[in-house]
C-alpha positions as CSV (number, residue, x, y, z in Angstrom):
1,M,58.8,201.6,78.6
2,A,55.8,202.9,76.2
3,D,52.8,203.3,78.0
4,E,50.2,200.6,78.0
5,R,46.9,201.7,76.6
6,D,43.7,200.1,77.7
7,P,42.0,198.3,74.6
8,I,38.4,199.4,75.8
9,D,39.1,202.9,76.2
10,D,40.2,203.3,72.9
11,T,37.0,201.2,71.9
12,I,35.4,204.1,73.4
13,Q,36.8,206.6,72.1
14,M,36.7,205.3,68.7
15,R,33.1,204.9,68.8
16,L,32.5,208.5,70.2
17,A,33.8,209.7,67.1
18,T,31.3,207.4,65.0
19,L,28.5,207.7,66.9
20,A,28.5,211.4,67.2
21,P,25.3,211.7,65.1
22,Y,23.3,209.8,67.8
23,A,24.5,211.5,71.1
24,E,21.5,213.6,71.7
25,T,19.4,210.6,70.8
26,M,21.3,208.4,73.2
27,V,21.3,210.9,76.3
28,A,18.4,212.4,75.9
29,N,16.1,209.0,75.5
30,P,18.1,205.9,76.2
31,R,14.6,204.2,75.7
32,S,14.3,205.0,72.0
33,T,15.0,202.8,69.3
34,I,17.6,203.4,67.1
35,E,17.1,202.5,63.8
36,P,19.8,201.9,60.9
37,P,19.9,203.6,57.6
38,R,18.6,201.1,54.8
39,P,19.1,201.3,51.3
40,D,16.2,201.1,49.1
41,S,18.0,200.9,45.7
42,D,20.0,198.2,45.9
43,D,18.7,195.1,43.7
44,Q,17.4,193.0,46.7
45,S,15.3,196.2,47.8
46,R,14.0,196.9,44.3
47,A,12.8,193.5,43.9
48,A,11.3,193.8,47.0
49,L,9.4,196.7,46.6
50,H,8.6,195.7,42.5
51,G,6.5,192.7,43.9
52,F,4.4,195.2,46.0
53,E,4.0,197.5,43.5
54,V,3.4,195.2,40.7
55,L,-0.4,194.4,42.6
56,G,-1.1,197.9,43.4
57,D,-4.3,198.2,41.6
58,E,-5.5,195.3,43.3
59,L,-4.4,195.8,46.4
60,R,-6.2,199.2,46.4
61,R,-9.5,197.5,45.4
62,H,-9.3,195.2,48.0
63,A,-8.2,197.7,51.0
64,R,-11.4,200.0,50.1
65,Q,-13.7,197.1,49.8
66,G,-12.4,195.1,52.9
67,L,-11.5,197.8,55.4
68,E,-13.6,200.3,57.0
69,V,-10.7,202.6,58.8
70,D,-12.3,204.4,61.7
71,R,-10.1,206.4,64.5
72,T,-6.5,206.7,65.4
73,I,-5.3,204.2,68.1
74,G,-1.1,204.8,67.9
75,E,1.7,206.4,66.6
76,G,5.1,205.4,66.4
77,G,8.5,207.2,64.7
78,M,7.0,206.6,60.9
79,G,3.8,204.9,61.1
80,I,0.4,205.3,62.5
81,V,-2.4,202.6,63.5
82,R,-5.7,203.4,63.0
83,L,-8.7,201.2,64.3
84,A,-10.6,199.7,61.6
85,T,-13.6,196.6,60.7
86,Q,-12.7,193.6,58.2
87,V,-15.9,194.0,56.6
88,A,-16.0,190.2,55.5
89,L,-15.7,189.0,59.0
90,G,-17.0,192.1,60.8
91,R,-14.2,191.8,63.0
92,K,-12.0,195.1,64.4
93,V,-8.4,194.6,63.3
94,A,-5.3,197.3,63.6
95,V,-4.3,198.8,60.7
96,K,-0.8,200.1,60.5
97,S,0.5,202.6,57.8
98,L,2.7,205.7,57.0
99,K,2.3,208.8,58.2
100,E,1.9,211.5,55.4
101,D,5.5,213.0,56.4
102,T,7.5,209.6,56.3
103,R,6.3,208.5,53.0
104,G,8.5,207.2,50.3
105,R,10.5,204.5,49.2
106,T,12.4,203.8,51.9
107,A,9.4,204.1,54.6
108,T,7.4,201.8,52.1
109,L,10.1,199.1,52.7
110,E,10.5,199.5,56.2
111,L,7.0,198.7,56.9
112,L,6.8,196.0,54.6
113,R,9.7,194.4,56.1
114,E,8.5,194.5,59.5
115,A,5.2,192.9,57.9
116,W,6.6,190.0,55.9
117,V,9.1,189.3,59.4
118,T,5.9,189.3,61.5
119,G,3.7,187.8,58.8
120,G,6.0,184.7,58.5
121,L,6.2,183.9,62.5
122,E,2.8,182.6,63.1
123,H,3.3,182.1,67.0
124,P,0.9,182.4,69.8
125,N,2.8,185.3,71.1
126,I,3.7,187.3,68.3
127,V,0.9,189.7,66.9
128,P,-0.9,188.0,63.5
129,V,-0.7,189.9,60.4
130,Y,-3.9,189.3,58.4
131,D,-3.3,190.8,55.3
132,V,-1.2,193.5,53.3
133,G,-2.9,196.3,51.4
134,M,-2.5,199.3,49.7
135,D,-3.9,202.9,50.3
136,D,-4.9,205.6,47.5
137,R,-1.3,207.1,47.8
138,G,0.6,203.8,47.0
139,G,1.3,203.2,50.8
140,P,1.2,199.9,52.4
141,L,-1.8,199.1,54.7
142,I,-1.1,196.4,57.2
143,V,-3.9,194.6,58.6
144,L,-3.2,193.2,62.2
145,K,-4.7,191.6,65.2
146,R,-6.3,194.3,67.3
147,I,-4.5,194.1,70.7
148,E,-6.4,195.8,73.5
149,G,-4.1,195.9,77.0
150,V,-0.8,197.9,77.7
151,S,2.9,197.8,77.3
152,W,4.8,195.7,79.7
153,G,7.0,198.6,80.5
154,E,4.0,200.6,81.9
155,V,3.7,197.9,84.6
156,M,6.8,196.1,85.0
157,H,7.4,198.0,88.5
158,D,3.8,198.7,89.6
159,A,3.0,196.3,91.8
160,A,-0.5,197.5,92.5
161,A,-1.0,197.6,88.5
162,I,0.0,194.1,88.2
163,E,-2.7,192.8,90.9
164,A,-5.4,194.9,89.8
165,R,-4.9,193.7,86.2
166,F,-3.2,190.2,86.2
167,S,-4.6,189.4,89.6
168,A,-0.8,188.4,90.5
169,T,0.5,189.3,94.0
170,D,4.3,188.5,93.5
171,P,5.4,190.8,91.0
172,L,9.0,189.2,90.7
173,E,7.4,186.0,89.7
174,W,4.9,187.8,87.4
175,N,7.6,189.4,85.4
176,L,9.8,186.5,85.3
177,R,6.7,184.6,83.8
178,T,6.1,187.0,81.3
179,L,9.8,187.2,80.1
180,V,9.7,183.3,79.9
181,T,6.7,183.8,77.1
182,V,8.8,186.4,75.7
183,C,11.5,184.0,75.3
184,N,9.3,181.6,73.6
185,A,8.2,184.0,70.9
186,V,12.0,184.9,70.5
187,A,12.8,181.4,70.2
188,F,10.7,180.4,67.6
189,A,12.0,183.6,65.6
190,H,15.3,182.3,66.0
191,S,14.1,179.0,64.6
192,R,13.1,180.4,61.6
193,G,16.3,182.8,61.2
194,I,15.2,185.9,62.4
195,V,16.9,188.1,65.0
196,H,14.5,191.0,66.2
197,R,17.5,193.3,68.0
198,D,15.0,195.6,69.6
199,L,14.0,193.4,72.5
200,K,12.6,195.6,75.3
201,P,9.5,196.0,77.8
202,E,7.9,198.5,75.5
203,N,7.9,196.4,72.8
204,V,6.0,193.8,74.5
205,M,2.1,194.2,74.8
206,L,0.1,192.2,77.3
207,G,-3.9,191.9,76.5
208,Q,-6.5,192.4,78.9
209,F,-6.8,188.5,79.3
210,G,-3.0,187.6,80.2
211,E,-2.0,187.3,76.4
212,V,1.5,188.2,75.7
213,Y,2.6,189.6,72.5
214,V,6.4,190.8,70.9
215,L,5.9,193.4,68.7
216,D,8.0,196.0,66.6
217,W,10.4,193.7,64.2
218,G,11.3,196.8,62.2
219,I,14.8,196.3,62.6
220,A,15.0,192.6,62.5
221,V,17.4,190.8,60.7
222,T,17.6,187.2,59.4
223,T,20.3,184.8,59.4
224,E,18.8,182.8,56.2
225,A,20.7,183.8,53.0
226,S,18.2,182.5,51.0
227,D,15.3,185.2,52.3
228,Q,16.1,188.2,49.8
229,R,13.2,190.4,51.0
230,L,14.8,190.8,54.9
231,P,17.8,192.5,55.5
232,Q,20.8,190.0,56.3
233,A,22.5,189.9,59.4
234,R,25.8,189.5,57.7
235,D,25.4,193.2,56.8
236,A,24.3,194.8,60.0
237,N,27.3,197.0,60.7
238,E,25.3,199.9,61.3
239,M,24.4,200.9,64.7
240,A,21.0,199.8,65.9
241,G,18.4,198.8,68.3
242,T,17.5,200.6,72.0
243,P,21.0,202.1,73.6
244,C,20.1,201.2,77.2
245,Y,19.8,197.6,76.5
246,M,21.9,197.6,73.8
247,A,24.5,194.5,73.4
248,P,28.1,195.5,72.5
249,E,27.9,194.2,69.0
250,M,25.0,196.0,68.6
251,L,26.9,199.4,68.1
252,G,28.0,198.9,64.9
253,G,31.0,197.4,62.7
254,A,30.5,193.7,64.2
255,A,28.3,192.3,62.1
256,D,29.8,188.9,62.0
257,K,28.8,188.9,65.8
258,I,25.1,189.9,65.3
259,G,22.4,186.7,65.7
260,P,20.5,184.9,68.2
261,R,22.8,185.8,71.0
262,S,22.5,189.3,70.4
263,D,18.7,188.7,71.5
264,V,19.7,186.9,74.4
265,Y,21.6,189.9,75.5
266,L,18.8,192.0,75.4
267,L,16.7,189.3,77.1
268,G,19.3,189.4,79.6
269,A,19.3,193.4,79.8
270,I,15.0,192.8,80.5
271,L,15.6,190.4,83.2
272,Y,18.3,192.8,84.9
273,E,15.3,195.6,84.7
274,I,13.2,193.2,86.4
275,L,15.5,192.6,89.4
276,T,17.1,196.2,89.8
277,G,14.2,198.5,88.6
278,K,16.6,200.5,86.1
279,V,17.9,199.7,82.7
280,P,21.2,198.3,82.6
281,H,22.9,201.4,80.3
282,D,22.6,204.4,81.4
283,G,24.7,207.9,82.4
284,P,24.7,211.4,81.8
285,N,26.6,211.7,78.7
286,L,27.6,209.2,75.6
287,Q,30.8,208.6,77.0
288,A,29.0,206.6,80.3
289,I,26.5,204.8,78.1
290,L,28.9,203.7,75.7
291,A,31.5,202.4,78.3
292,S,28.2,200.7,79.9
293,V,27.7,199.0,76.8
294,I,31.1,198.2,75.8
295,V,32.3,197.0,79.0
296,S,28.9,195.0,79.9
297,D,29.9,194.6,83.6
298,I,26.9,194.8,85.0
299,G,26.2,195.1,88.9
300,L,23.5,193.2,90.8
301,P,22.5,194.2,94.3
302,K,23.3,191.9,96.9
303,D,19.7,191.2,97.6
304,V,19.2,189.5,94.2
305,P,19.2,185.5,94.7
306,A,23.1,184.4,93.2
307,E,21.0,181.8,91.0
308,I,19.1,184.4,88.9
309,A,22.2,186.8,89.2
310,A,24.2,184.4,87.5
311,V,21.8,183.8,84.6
312,C,21.7,187.6,84.0
313,R,25.8,187.8,84.0
314,Q,25.6,184.9,81.8
315,A,23.3,186.2,79.1
316,M,24.8,190.0,79.2
317,A,28.2,188.7,78.8
318,R,30.5,191.2,76.5
319,E,31.4,188.3,74.2
320,P,28.5,186.4,72.6
321,E,30.2,183.0,72.9
322,D,30.1,183.4,76.4
323,R,26.3,184.1,76.9
324,H,23.7,181.3,76.4
325,D,23.3,179.7,73.2
326,G,19.9,180.7,72.7
327,A,16.5,182.5,74.2
328,E,15.5,178.7,75.0
329,S,18.6,178.0,77.1
330,F,18.3,181.4,78.6
331,R,14.3,180.5,79.4
332,E,15.1,177.1,80.9
333,D,17.4,178.5,83.4
334,V,14.8,181.5,84.4
335,E,12.1,178.7,84.7
336,A,14.5,176.4,86.4
337,F,15.3,179.9,88.9
338,L,11.0,179.8,89.5
339,R,11.0,176.4,90.1
340,H,13.9,176.6,92.8
341,R,12.2,180.2,94.0
342,N,9.2,178.2,95.0
343,S,11.1,175.0,96.3
344,R,12.7,177.7,98.8
345,Q,9.6,179.3,99.6
346,L,8.1,176.1,100.5
347,T,11.3,175.6,102.2
348,R,10.9,178.4,104.1
349,T,7.5,177.6,105.2
350,A,8.4,174.2,106.4
351,D,10.9,175.5,108.6
352,E,8.5,177.8,110.4
353,S,6.6,174.9,111.1
354,R,9.5,173.0,112.3
355,A,10.3,175.9,115.0
356,H,6.6,175.5,116.1
357,L,7.3,171.9,116.6
358,R,10.0,172.5,118.8
359,E,8.2,174.6,120.6
360,A,5.6,172.4,121.3
361,R,7.7,169.5,121.9
362,A,9.0,171.7,124.2
363,G,6.1,172.9,125.9
364,G,5.0,169.0,126.6
365,A,2.2,169.2,123.3
366,S,0.1,166.3,122.8
367,T,1.3,163.1,120.5
368,E,-1.5,164.5,118.2
369,D,-0.5,168.0,118.0
370,L,3.1,167.2,117.5
371,Y,2.0,164.9,114.6
372,D,-0.1,167.6,113.2
373,L,2.7,170.1,113.0
374,L,5.1,167.1,111.7
375,G,2.7,166.7,109.0
376,E,3.1,170.4,107.8
377,C,6.9,170.1,108.1
378,R,6.7,166.6,105.7
379,F,4.3,168.4,103.2
380,G,6.3,171.5,102.9
381,Y,9.8,169.7,102.7
382,R,8.7,167.3,100.2
383,A,6.3,169.7,98.2
384,A,9.9,171.7,98.1
385,L,11.7,168.3,96.9
386,A,8.9,167.9,94.0
387,A,9.7,171.1,92.8
388,W,13.5,171.0,93.0
389,E,14.4,167.5,93.6
390,D,18.2,168.8,94.4
391,N,16.7,171.2,97.0
392,A,19.7,170.5,99.4
393,A,17.7,172.6,102.2
394,A,14.6,171.1,101.9
395,R,16.2,167.8,102.1
396,A,18.2,168.3,105.2
397,G,14.9,169.9,107.0
398,L,13.1,167.0,105.8
399,V,15.8,164.5,107.4
400,G,16.5,167.0,110.4
401,V,12.7,166.9,111.2
402,L,11.9,163.0,111.0
403,V,15.1,162.4,113.0
404,E,14.2,165.0,115.7
405,M,10.4,163.4,115.7
406,A,12.1,159.9,115.8
407,E,14.2,161.0,118.7
408,H,11.5,162.2,120.6
409,E,9.3,158.8,120.2
410,L,12.5,157.0,121.5
411,S,12.9,159.0,124.4
412,I,9.2,158.2,125.7
413,G,9.7,154.5,124.8
414,E,8.2,154.3,121.5
415,P,11.1,152.7,119.3
416,Q,8.5,151.2,116.6
417,A,7.2,154.6,115.8
418,A,10.9,155.5,115.5
419,A,11.7,153.1,113.2
420,H,8.7,154.1,111.3
421,L,9.5,158.1,111.1
422,L,13.4,156.9,110.1
423,A,12.5,154.9,107.4
424,E,10.8,157.9,105.6
425,C,14.6,159.7,105.9
426,P,16.4,159.7,102.8
427,E,19.7,159.9,104.8
428,K,19.7,157.7,107.9
429,P,21.9,158.7,110.9
430,S,23.6,155.2,111.5
431,D,23.9,155.8,115.1
432,L,20.0,156.6,115.6
433,A,19.2,153.4,113.5
434,A,21.4,151.4,116.0
435,R,19.7,152.8,119.2
436,I,16.5,152.5,117.8
437,A,16.9,148.5,117.0
438,E,18.5,148.0,120.3
439,A,15.2,149.9,122.2
440,T,13.0,147.8,119.5
441,V,14.7,144.8,121.2
442,K,13.9,145.9,124.4
443,V,10.6,146.5,124.3
444,E,9.8,143.6,122.2
445,A,10.9,141.4,124.8
446,E,9.3,143.6,127.7
447,R,6.3,143.0,125.4
448,K,6.5,139.3,125.4
449,K,6.8,139.3,128.9
450,L,3.7,141.4,129.5
451,E,1.9,139.3,127.3
452,K,3.0,136.4,129.2
453,L,2.4,137.8,132.6
454,H,-1.1,138.6,131.2
455,Q,-2.0,135.2,129.7
456,D,-0.8,133.7,133.3
457,H,-3.3,135.7,135.2
458,D,-5.9,135.6,132.9
459,A,-8.6,133.9,134.3
460,T,-11.0,133.5,131.1
461,V,-8.4,130.9,129.8
462,G,-9.8,127.6,130.7
463,G,-12.9,128.5,132.4
464,R,-15.3,125.8,130.7
465,T,-12.7,123.3,131.9
466,R,-12.3,124.5,135.2
467,V,-16.2,124.4,135.7
468,F,-16.5,121.1,134.4
469,I,-13.5,119.6,136.8
470,M,-15.3,121.4,139.5
471,A,-18.8,120.1,138.8
472,I,-17.1,116.5,138.8
473,L,-14.8,117.0,141.9
474,G,-17.8,118.8,143.6
475,S,-20.2,116.1,142.9
476,L,-17.9,113.4,144.5
477,W,-16.8,115.8,147.3
478,V,-20.7,116.4,148.3
479,G,-21.7,112.8,148.1
480,G,-18.9,111.4,150.1
481,P,-19.5,113.4,153.1
482,T,-23.1,112.7,152.8
483,W,-22.9,108.9,152.7
484,L,-20.5,109.3,155.7
485,H,-23.0,111.0,157.7
486,F,-25.6,107.7,157.3
487,H,-22.6,105.3,157.6
488,H,-19.8,107.0,159.3
489,E,-19.9,103.5,161.6
490,K,-18.7,101.9,158.9
491,A,-15.8,103.9,158.0
492,T,-12.3,103.2,159.3
493,Q,-9.0,105.1,159.2
494,L,-8.0,102.9,156.2
495,T,-11.0,103.4,154.2
496,T,-11.1,107.2,154.3
497,V,-7.3,107.6,153.2
498,A,-8.1,105.3,150.4
499,V,-11.2,107.2,149.4
500,T,-9.5,110.6,149.5
501,F,-6.4,109.0,147.8
502,V,-8.9,108.2,144.8
503,F,-10.1,111.9,144.8
504,L,-6.3,112.8,144.6
505,L,-6.3,110.4,141.4
506,V,-9.6,111.6,140.0
507,A,-8.1,115.1,140.4
508,I,-4.9,114.2,139.0
509,G,-6.6,112.1,136.1
510,L,-8.8,115.5,135.4
511,G,-5.7,117.5,135.2
512,L,-3.8,115.4,132.8
513,W,-7.0,115.3,130.3
514,A,-7.3,119.1,130.6
515,R,-3.5,119.8,130.4
516,E,-3.7,121.8,127.3
517,S,-6.1,124.2,128.4
518,M,-5.3,124.0,132.3
519,G,-1.6,124.3,131.9
520,K,-1.4,127.5,129.8
521,T,-1.8,130.0,133.0
522,L,-0.4,130.8,136.1
523,V,-3.7,130.9,137.5
524,N,-4.9,127.2,136.5
525,R,-1.4,125.9,137.5
526,R,-1.7,127.5,140.9
527,L,-5.2,126.4,141.0
528,G,-4.5,123.0,140.1
529,G,-1.8,123.0,142.7
530,T,-4.0,123.9,145.4
531,V,-6.3,121.2,145.1
532,V,-3.7,118.5,144.8
533,F,-2.1,120.3,147.8
534,V,-5.2,120.1,149.9
535,L,-5.9,116.5,149.0
536,V,-2.5,115.6,149.7
537,S,-2.5,117.4,152.9
538,Q,-5.7,115.6,154.0
539,I,-4.3,112.4,153.1
540,A,-1.5,113.3,155.5
541,L,-3.8,114.5,158.2
542,E,-5.7,110.9,157.9
543,V,-2.5,109.1,157.8
544,G,-1.1,111.0,161.0
545,G,-4.5,110.3,162.7
546,M,-4.3,106.8,162.2
547,L,-0.8,106.5,163.5
548,G,-1.7,108.6,166.3
549,G,-4.8,106.2,167.6
550,L,-7.2,109.0,166.4
551,S,-10.7,108.1,165.4
552,V,-12.0,108.9,161.8
553,R,-14.5,111.8,163.1
554,E,-11.4,113.0,165.2
555,I,-9.4,112.9,162.2
556,H,-12.2,114.5,159.9
557,A,-12.7,117.3,162.5
558,T,-9.4,118.6,161.6
559,F,-10.5,119.2,157.8
560,P,-12.3,122.4,157.8
561,S,-9.4,124.7,159.0
562,L,-7.3,122.8,156.0
563,W,-10.2,123.7,153.6
564,A,-10.6,127.4,154.8
565,T,-7.2,127.9,154.5
566,G,-6.7,126.5,151.2
567,I,-9.8,128.4,149.7
568,G,-8.6,131.5,151.7
569,M,-5.0,131.4,149.9
570,V,-6.9,131.2,146.7
571,A,-9.5,134.1,147.1
572,L,-6.0,136.2,148.3
573,W,-3.8,135.7,145.1
574,L,-6.2,134.3,142.3
575,E,-9.9,135.1,142.7
576,P,-11.3,137.7,145.6
577,K,-14.8,136.1,144.4
578,F,-14.1,132.9,146.5
579,A,-14.3,135.2,149.8
580,P,-17.6,133.9,150.7
581,T,-16.5,129.9,150.7
582,A,-13.2,131.0,152.8
583,V,-15.6,132.6,155.2
584,A,-17.7,129.6,155.1
585,G,-14.8,127.1,155.8
586,F,-13.6,128.8,158.8
587,A,-17.5,128.7,159.6
588,L,-17.3,125.1,159.4
589,V,-14.3,124.9,161.8
590,I,-16.8,126.3,164.7
591,V,-19.8,124.1,163.5
592,A,-17.9,121.1,163.2
593,R,-17.1,121.2,166.9
594,A,-20.3,122.9,168.3
595,F,-22.4,120.1,166.3
596,P,-20.4,117.2,165.9
597,A,-23.1,114.9,164.6
598,W,-23.8,117.1,161.8
599,M,-20.4,117.4,161.0
600,Y,-20.2,115.5,157.8
601,L,-23.6,117.2,156.3
602,D,-22.0,120.4,157.3
603,Y,-18.7,119.3,155.1
604,A,-21.1,118.5,152.3
605,L,-22.8,121.8,152.4
606,F,-19.3,123.2,152.2
607,N,-18.7,121.3,149.3
608,F,-21.7,122.3,147.8
609,I,-21.3,126.3,148.3
610,L,-17.7,125.8,146.8
611,A,-18.8,124.0,143.8
612,V,-21.7,126.8,143.1
613,N,-19.0,129.3,143.8
614,V,-16.6,128.1,141.2
615,I,-19.4,127.9,138.4
616,V,-20.8,131.4,139.3
617,V,-17.3,133.0,139.0
618,W,-16.0,131.3,136.1
619,F,-18.7,129.8,134.0
620,P,-18.2,132.0,130.4
621,R,-20.6,134.9,130.3
622,E,-21.0,134.2,126.4
623,D,-22.1,130.5,127.2
624,I,-24.3,132.0,129.7
625,E,-26.3,134.6,127.4
626,A,-26.2,131.9,124.4
627,A,-28.1,129.6,126.8
628,R,-30.5,132.2,127.9
629,E,-31.4,133.2,123.9
630,E,-31.8,129.4,123.1
631,L,-34.0,129.3,126.2
632,R,-35.9,132.2,125.2
633,Q,-36.3,130.4,121.6
634,G,-37.8,127.4,123.1
635,R,-34.8,125.2,122.6
636,R,-32.1,123.4,125.2
637,P,-29.1,125.2,125.8
638,R,-26.1,123.6,124.0
639,W,-24.5,122.9,127.2
640,R,-27.0,120.6,128.4
641,R,-27.2,118.4,124.7
642,G,-24.0,116.6,124.8
643,T,-20.7,118.4,124.8
644,P,-18.9,119.0,128.1
645,P,-17.4,122.6,128.3
646,R,-13.6,122.8,127.2
């Protein structure tokens, strides 16, 4: 069986033979630009130069009158850049011209082509070309915007310089945002049919106020067949570009593959350097560098986030069709990573707050402190989701912390608070929702029970009505014994039973009349029941005494014990402030036996004390204050002007 040959190795060996002239440059300085040989004698080149040469005298005169050239501020392979003043506008500009040892038709054409490319790309991130002139020896003078700053390559890996110059504390984010800006310029160039072919950090200038400019369009080609002044991409068969960033098709012989995706590869190579701190293609010899370019199987450290690593690998795919379809698509992926990175950072911060929340819960922190920490978590997770709605970690964190706090509220008997927290959850655990619903029903039932208990024992309900009823009954109870004191010889057992029965009917009638307010609470119902019970008991004593042959005075002598017992019960279970009347009732038992002649007046006094006690205890305080205010204003109190209190 014939030996199988590795096609990659064959390609490398073939390239080694054809690229031998570049070997020394590629190994010694892989960051230097290799410029392809360009003809200056074909029809296209002659036509382009002719247009420039025809305007020679006018361009020379214009340059002499319009520019005051000063000192040299930079040099390149074939050009030199000087500081100058544009007289008409009085502004400082940069003027690029040919070095003395590089003058010739080829160099002139190269410099003009760079000016034509740059001048045709009016974009905020591409250096503007103000004018084209001619020096005294017939060489071009390209008038450019003066840029003060540093190349990106000088500061890309210098965190201190990045912070000092640009106030950026996150070098990775700053470099990626600079790359995004470069992508904007490259995407614009692609929209005009221009392929840069030499994108690298050294060809990006950073202004002192944060401006970003893509420079050195000297080896750019066009995909627009109609533009005859610029080299065509379809003819770019010679090796061109910077070896350590170069795409495989840029090694030469693959003009059909040169296009916007070649620049995408270069953008991916810059991204590789941002992520790793080194260029993607390097080695001790030409073979190693060629192998790296041709294979383009990049290796990224494990600490590089998977998302941006995938973007880099796609951009630097060996075959152009496997890369992003353009600089715009590449830019979108980088920006997406930045959003996601920021979202992940917010998520990590929220996770830290969540850990503090758990510690605070375990330590028995106050509800206020817990909700402060919950607010931090909630804000962080929501901000993370706002930046990246598909952030699964942030969504899970938000659900988790809300569920944890809902469980906490449920554990301390606050299902309504738990329900509010659960309502915020993007995903609601069904078992927790069911437990909250069950607990809510129980708490609601308990709440209603407590409300009913509170209402039943609220002595303020029906206070006016009780005072009104007591005023009527008190008048009767004071008047009755007083009459008996003076006319007791006229009283018979049957008469006293009838009078007590009338009192009972009056009490029942008043209760029915005031049933709406008196029936609302247990206090009122018990008080009314006590009055009825005492009156019924009094009738029973009177009937029993009558049947037993007791006199009226002997029967009435038993009443104080009954009254004292009834008032004492009211003082015990309803209102302790009735204790004075209860004491007076028990004192009356003794007095009635000791001084029988004054018994009925004692009864009247006791009933008066009871009536006053009721009025003092239950008369509404707001009515008293209102009455006092009306008296101060010289008016009769409202309760003395007609309507009985209800």
